[in-house]
Structures are given as C-alpha cells and as structure tokens.
Backbone bond lengths (Angstrom), bond angles and torsions (degrees), N, CA, C in turn:
res aa  C-N    CA-C-N  psi(-1)  N-CA   C-N-CA  omega(-1)  CA-C   N-CA-C  phi
1 M - - - 1.445 - - 1.514 111.92 -
2 S 1.288 117.77 -14.04 1.458 119.64 -177.54 1.523 112.06 -68.29
3 N 1.346 118.06 -18.52 1.457 119.87 179.25 1.526 112.41 -87.70
4 L 1.328 118.08 -1.33 1.459 121.03 178.56 1.523 109.71 -86.29
5 P 1.326 117.09 146.74 1.467 118.95 178.09 1.523 110.27 -67.70
6 N 1.303 116.47 142.71 1.453 121.21 179.25 1.530 108.74 -93.57
7 V 1.326 115.47 72.00 1.457 121.90 -179.72 1.521 107.58 -103.12
8 H 1.311 115.87 118.67 1.457 120.29 -179.76 1.517 110.22 -84.93
9 P 1.344 117.70 136.56 1.458 118.65 171.30 1.529 108.93 -65.84
10 P 1.329 118.68 155.74 1.467 120.61 -176.21 1.524 113.43 -61.18
11 W 1.326 118.36 -23.42 1.460 121.81 -178.61 1.531 113.48 -89.72
12 C 1.317 118.28 -2.60 1.467 122.77 -175.53 1.530 110.93 -68.08
13 L 1.338 116.02 136.66 1.463 121.18 179.45 1.523 113.17 -74.82
14 R 1.314 117.18 -23.53 1.464 123.00 -178.57 1.517 113.10 56.30
15 G 1.314 115.53 35.50 1.463 121.23 178.11 1.516 111.06 -93.14
16 P 1.322 117.31 -163.26 1.461 121.10 -177.01 1.529 113.76 -63.61
17 D 1.336 117.48 -26.25 1.468 120.97 179.38 1.522 112.47 -82.81
18 C 1.314 117.82 -10.81 1.461 121.53 -170.82 1.516 112.97 -82.76
19 A 1.317 114.92 125.87 1.468 123.38 169.64 1.516 113.39 45.13
20 G 1.300 116.22 40.13 1.460 119.50 173.61 1.517 108.47 -74.29
21 G 1.313 117.08 -142.17 1.446 121.41 179.79 1.516 113.70 -63.27
22 N 1.334 116.88 -20.30 1.461 119.87 -178.31 1.533 113.32 -96.56
23 G 1.322 119.31 -4.47 1.461 122.52 177.85 1.514 114.49 69.17
24 L 1.331 117.84 24.13 1.460 122.08 -175.55 1.525 111.65 -91.10
25 H 1.331 116.49 131.49 1.470 123.38 173.97 1.518 107.87 -112.05
26 L 1.336 117.44 134.46 1.458 122.70 178.98 1.518 110.39 -126.89
27 S 1.324 115.54 145.19 1.463 120.49 174.71 1.524 109.19 -95.35
28 R 1.294 115.06 173.89 1.462 120.59 172.13 1.526 106.83 -66.32
29 L 1.329 116.36 142.28 1.454 120.73 177.93 1.520 110.11 -85.22
30 V 1.317 116.08 140.54 1.458 122.86 177.98 1.523 107.34 -103.88
31 G 1.315 116.23 122.23 1.457 120.41 179.90 1.518 111.73 -73.80
32 T 1.321 115.86 154.85 1.459 120.35 179.89 1.522 112.20 -119.61
33 A 1.332 117.58 9.28 1.466 120.39 -178.69 1.522 109.98 -64.02
34 V 1.307 115.67 134.17 1.461 121.32 178.67 1.525 109.69 -96.35
35 R 1.321 115.38 -47.35 1.468 119.84 -177.79 1.522 111.93 -98.54
36 G 1.329 117.17 -29.15 1.452 121.12 -177.24 1.510 113.40 97.93
37 D 1.334 117.53 -10.60 1.469 120.07 -179.76 1.532 111.95 -111.88
38 E 1.322 117.32 18.39 1.456 120.63 178.84 1.521 110.32 -62.57
39 V 1.330 117.08 139.42 1.470 121.60 179.69 1.521 109.50 -67.45
40 I 1.314 116.98 -44.78 1.462 121.53 178.45 1.519 108.14 -103.04
41 Q 1.319 115.74 122.18 1.457 121.58 176.79 1.525 108.44 -91.06
42 A 1.315 117.16 136.09 1.460 121.93 177.67 1.522 107.84 -123.95
43 E 1.330 115.67 132.77 1.459 121.36 177.16 1.517 108.17 -132.54
44 L 1.315 114.96 155.81 1.456 121.59 -174.12 1.519 109.37 -133.42
45 G 1.323 116.59 138.17 1.457 121.33 178.23 1.517 111.08 -150.47
46 L 1.316 115.90 -170.89 1.456 122.72 177.88 1.514 109.64 -113.81
47 W 1.331 117.02 152.90 1.463 121.76 174.73 1.521 108.90 -141.88
48 R 1.310 114.91 154.28 1.466 122.55 171.91 1.517 107.53 -151.00
49 M 1.323 116.14 139.40 1.457 120.01 177.63 1.519 108.55 -118.45
50 D 1.322 116.37 126.18 1.462 121.86 -178.96 1.522 110.11 -81.10
51 V 1.321 115.58 87.32 1.466 121.87 175.37 1.522 108.25 -140.24
52 G 1.311 116.29 140.63 1.461 120.96 175.98 1.513 113.71 64.30
53 P 1.325 116.37 -176.56 1.455 120.85 -177.45 1.531 113.33 -71.29
54 T 1.338 116.79 -28.06 1.470 120.96 177.68 1.514 108.35 -120.13
55 S 1.319 116.25 112.01 1.463 120.51 -177.06 1.519 110.57 -73.50
56 P 1.356 118.04 123.72 1.462 118.77 175.00 1.521 109.48 -67.14
57 S 1.327 115.99 146.09 1.455 121.40 -179.11 1.511 109.61 -156.73
58 G 1.319 116.95 170.21 1.451 121.81 177.81 1.503 111.34 163.15
59 L 1.329 115.06 -152.69 1.449 121.99 179.97 1.522 110.15 -92.02
60 L 1.324 115.62 145.57 1.454 122.03 174.00 1.520 107.09 -112.30
61 L 1.335 116.46 119.94 1.457 121.53 176.16 1.516 107.92 -99.36
62 E 1.319 117.04 131.96 1.464 120.72 176.65 1.518 107.87 -125.44
63 F 1.328 115.23 123.47 1.456 121.87 178.16 1.525 108.01 -117.32
64 S 1.327 116.10 137.51 1.458 119.37 178.52 1.519 110.34 -143.04
65 A 1.312 113.79 148.84 1.461 122.56 173.52 1.520 105.20 -140.38
66 G 1.305 116.24 105.08 1.458 120.00 -175.05 1.518 110.44 66.83
67 E 1.313 116.50 -126.10 1.465 121.92 -178.47 1.529 112.95 -84.45
68 D 1.318 117.57 -15.16 1.465 121.80 -177.40 1.521 110.41 -81.54
69 V 1.347 116.35 121.40 1.455 122.11 -178.83 1.527 108.80 -126.45
70 E 1.326 115.71 131.25 1.466 121.98 175.99 1.521 107.91 -121.71
71 R 1.339 116.52 133.21 1.473 121.90 175.55 1.516 108.76 -114.90
72 W 1.327 115.55 133.21 1.457 121.93 -178.46 1.517 109.45 -128.26
73 P 1.329 117.99 103.66 1.476 120.01 175.54 1.527 110.23 -81.19
74 L 1.317 116.43 127.31 1.463 122.35 175.80 1.517 107.87 -107.12
75 D 1.332 117.64 137.60 1.463 118.83 177.95 1.527 109.76 -73.02
76 L 1.315 116.08 173.27 1.464 120.72 -173.81 1.526 113.33 -60.53
77 P 1.343 120.29 -47.03 1.467 118.73 177.41 1.531 112.56 -60.92
78 Q 1.330 117.67 -40.72 1.465 120.44 177.11 1.530 110.74 -63.28
79 S 1.326 116.78 -39.88 1.463 121.70 -179.66 1.520 111.29 -62.09
80 H 1.333 116.76 -44.59 1.468 120.55 178.20 1.523 110.67 -64.06
81 M 1.331 116.85 -42.60 1.461 120.57 179.95 1.516 110.83 -65.16
82 L 1.331 117.93 -40.07 1.459 121.67 178.10 1.529 110.84 -60.61
83 A 1.329 117.11 -42.72 1.471 120.76 179.60 1.525 110.72 -62.69
84 R 1.327 116.86 -45.98 1.475 120.06 -179.55 1.529 111.26 -66.51
85 A 1.335 116.60 -45.57 1.465 120.22 -178.76 1.531 110.76 -64.33
86 S 1.324 117.18 -38.36 1.470 121.15 179.25 1.521 110.67 -61.58
87 Q 1.324 117.12 -44.93 1.464 120.39 179.85 1.528 111.11 -62.16
88 R 1.339 116.22 -43.48 1.473 119.57 179.62 1.524 111.01 -62.94
89 L 1.335 116.70 -47.00 1.459 120.15 -177.99 1.524 112.20 -66.15
90 L 1.324 116.97 -43.28 1.464 119.70 179.43 1.516 111.28 -65.01
91 G 1.330 117.29 -31.98 1.459 121.22 176.73 1.517 111.86 -62.03
92 R 1.322 117.42 -28.78 1.460 120.82 177.57 1.523 111.37 -73.32
93 L 1.328 117.41 -30.30 1.465 121.18 178.83 1.517 112.13 -78.21
94 T 1.318 116.16 -42.38 1.463 121.71 -177.48 1.529 109.00 -130.94
95 P 1.325 117.14 83.04 1.476 120.66 -177.20 1.527 111.42 -54.15
96 G 1.331 114.53 137.85 1.457 121.24 176.22 1.515 113.99 91.37
97 T 1.340 118.66 -8.42 1.467 119.44 -177.83 1.513 112.86 -100.59
98 A 1.320 118.38 -18.03 1.476 120.79 179.65 1.507 109.16 -121.73
99 R 1.327 115.51 139.86 1.466 120.51 177.83 1.519 109.29 -72.73
100 A 1.303 115.83 147.38 1.472 120.16 174.55 1.515 108.29 -74.32
101 A 1.313 116.01 138.52 1.466 120.50 -179.93 1.498 110.45 -109.65
C-alpha cells in the first residue's frame, strides 16, 4: 500500500484512524437518535480503503449499546441496495412517507 497515493477524500476526518497502515479513510458519523434515550445507538458514515486499482468504499454502520460497539462496513452496491430496501420497507410501515424504489 505504500506505493498508493495518499489522497484523502473530501469527507475524510484525517484522524488517528485515517489511512494508517491499513489505508482506511473514515468520515464523521451521523447519529440517528430521535429521542436520545434509545437503548441501541445507530450511527452512519462513509469509508474507503486504499487498496488496489479500485478502492472499495461505501457506508459504515456503527451500532452501540453501552460500551459495546460494532462497526459494519458495507460496500457500495450493498449500500445502494440498503437505501432502496429501507425506503420500500419503511413505506409499508408508514404509507406515503417513503418513496417507492
């Protein structure tokens, strides 16, 4: 990975986790709490890893409950599918609030 250019995406935090030995870039996480007292916290961000000619990238899902934190990187095709599937499913719960995908 040392022969790859160290070009940060504009959304990269450039913190201690950014593009170290693993070539990983992370964005700021966006919280999804509505009330603030949810037992499970969910946050969403972007990731990219500088490997090979085409850098894999997509959405980063972070779920936490107390001290336990899980991070799940989804690649770009999975991220697009998750967005479309989420809109369809949420539309079934609250008709008229989500666009059909």
